[in-house]
C-alpha atoms as a printed R data frame, in Angstrom:
   type eleno elety resid chain resno       x      y      z
1  ATOM     1    CA   UNK     A     1  50.286 58.416 93.399
2  ATOM     2    CA   UNK     A     2  53.996 58.158 92.657
3  ATOM     3    CA   UNK     A     3  56.019 55.774 94.775
4  ATOM     4    CA   UNK     A     4  59.592 56.893 95.467
5  ATOM     5    CA   UNK     A     5  62.139 54.151 95.869
6  ATOM     6    CA   UNK     A     6  65.549 55.554 96.734
7  ATOM     7    CA   UNK     A     7  67.397 52.308 95.960
8  ATOM     8    CA   UNK     A     8  65.782 51.951 92.544
9  ATOM     9    CA   UNK     A     9  66.544 55.601 91.736
10 ATOM    10    CA   UNK     A    10  70.207 55.142 92.682
11 ATOM    11    CA   UNK     A    11  70.483 52.028 90.501
12 ATOM    12    CA   UNK     A    12  68.877 53.897 87.610
13 ATOM    13    CA   UNK     A    13  71.354 56.753 87.977
14 ATOM    14    CA   UNK     A    14  74.279 54.315 88.170
15 ATOM    15    CA   UNK     A    15  73.122 52.571 84.971
16 ATOM    16    CA   UNK     A    16  72.732 55.902 83.160
17 ATOM    17    CA   UNK     A    17  76.205 56.998 84.257
18 ATOM    18    CA   UNK     A    18  77.740 53.696 83.212
19 ATOM    19    CA   UNK     A    19  76.068 53.795 79.799
20 ATOM    20    CA   UNK     A    20  77.239 57.377 79.309
21 ATOM    21    CA   UNK     A    21  80.852 56.479 80.111
22 ATOM    22    CA   UNK     A    22  80.757 53.415 77.840
23 ATOM    23    CA   UNK     A    23  79.150 55.446 75.039
24 ATOM    24    CA   UNK     A    24  81.765 58.197 75.264
25 ATOM    25    CA   UNK     A    25  84.546 55.592 75.271
26 ATOM    26    CA   UNK     A    26  83.167 53.878 72.152
27 ATOM    27    CA   UNK     A    27  82.790 57.173 70.277
28 ATOM    28    CA   UNK     A    28  86.325 58.224 71.260
29 ATOM    29    CA   UNK     A    29  87.728 54.865 70.217
30 ATOM    30    CA   UNK     A    30  86.056 55.017 66.800
31 ATOM    31    CA   UNK     A    31  87.211 58.598 66.170
32 ATOM    32    CA   UNK     A    32  90.748 57.724 67.262
33 ATOM    33    CA   UNK     A    33  90.806 54.703 64.979
34 ATOM    34    CA   UNK     A    34  89.798 56.743 61.934
35 ATOM    35    CA   UNK     A    35  92.254 59.550 62.736
36 ATOM    36    CA   UNK     A    36  95.058 57.006 63.165
37 ATOM    37    CA   UNK     A    37  94.202 55.371 59.832
38 ATOM    38    CA   UNK     A    38  94.133 58.757 58.109
39 ATOM    39    CA   UNK     A    39  97.520 59.764 59.535
40 ATOM    40    CA   UNK     A    40  99.024 56.404 58.579
41 ATOM    41    CA   UNK     A    41  97.772 56.824 55.002
42 ATOM    42    CA   UNK     A    42  99.334 60.305 54.829
43 ATOM    43    CA   UNK     A    43 102.691 58.838 55.917
44 ATOM    44    CA   UNK     A    44 102.441 56.083 53.298
45 ATOM    45    CA   UNK     A    45 101.655 58.644 50.599
46 ATOM    46    CA   UNK     A    46 104.637 60.793 51.604
47 ATOM    47    CA   UNK     A    47 106.971 57.781 51.521
48 ATOM    48    CA   UNK     A    48 105.653 56.708 48.116
49 ATOM    49    CA   UNK     A    49 106.269 60.234 46.827
50 ATOM    50    CA   UNK     A    50 109.851 60.138 48.126
51 ATOM    51    CA   UNK     A    51 110.454 56.774 46.446
52 ATOM    52    CA   UNK     A    52 109.068 58.101 43.168
53 ATOM    53    CA   UNK     A    53 111.305 61.199 43.327
54 ATOM    54    CA   UNK     A    54 114.386 59.089 44.068
55 ATOM    55    CA   UNK     A    55 113.588 56.752 41.176
56 ATOM    56    CA   UNK     A    56 113.305 59.741 38.862
57 ATOM    57    CA   UNK     A    57 116.682 61.046 40.077
58 ATOM    58    CA   UNK     A    58 118.277 57.651 39.385
59 ATOM    59    CA   UNK     A    59 116.821 57.570 35.869
60 ATOM    60    CA   UNK     A    60 118.138 61.060 35.124
61 ATOM    61    CA   UNK     A    61 121.666 60.320 36.376
62 ATOM    62    CA   UNK     A    62 122.015 57.080 34.406
């Protein structure tokens, strides 16, 4: 015989919903962090390339 407790069922559903929201937030945060790091590294690489090109121009003109 299965006993149905409406209050316990509602608490269980609330806990599941809360864990789902927290889980989605954590996954989104981690993905956003890695994407941000990747984009920052691309910017650094582009700036380093510009510095290298300008240094080469200075060496050629001297």
